[in-house]
C-alpha angles and dihedrals in degrees: 000000000000094000090052090052092048091048091051091050091050090049090049090052089051091052090049091051090050091050096242102138097172095058091042091054093046092048092051091045094052091045101046103037094062090048091054092046092051091052092048092049091050090053091054092045090053091054095046101046103027092139098052103073100173091057092050090048091051092049091049091051092051093050096034090242097160091065092060 
């Protein structure tokens, strides 16, 4: 997850250096929106299953939640 985000940011920087604003904007959009959605979904999961700790731990490991 993190390597995909870093690769998208590097690609966006390359597009900016080349002067291609449309592809830079699309790359940032498709890289940052999923990150925000993952964080929002994890907030709702924490509220819904606060008593079941193994499930929350598994979901964090799949989305790399502990790194955030």
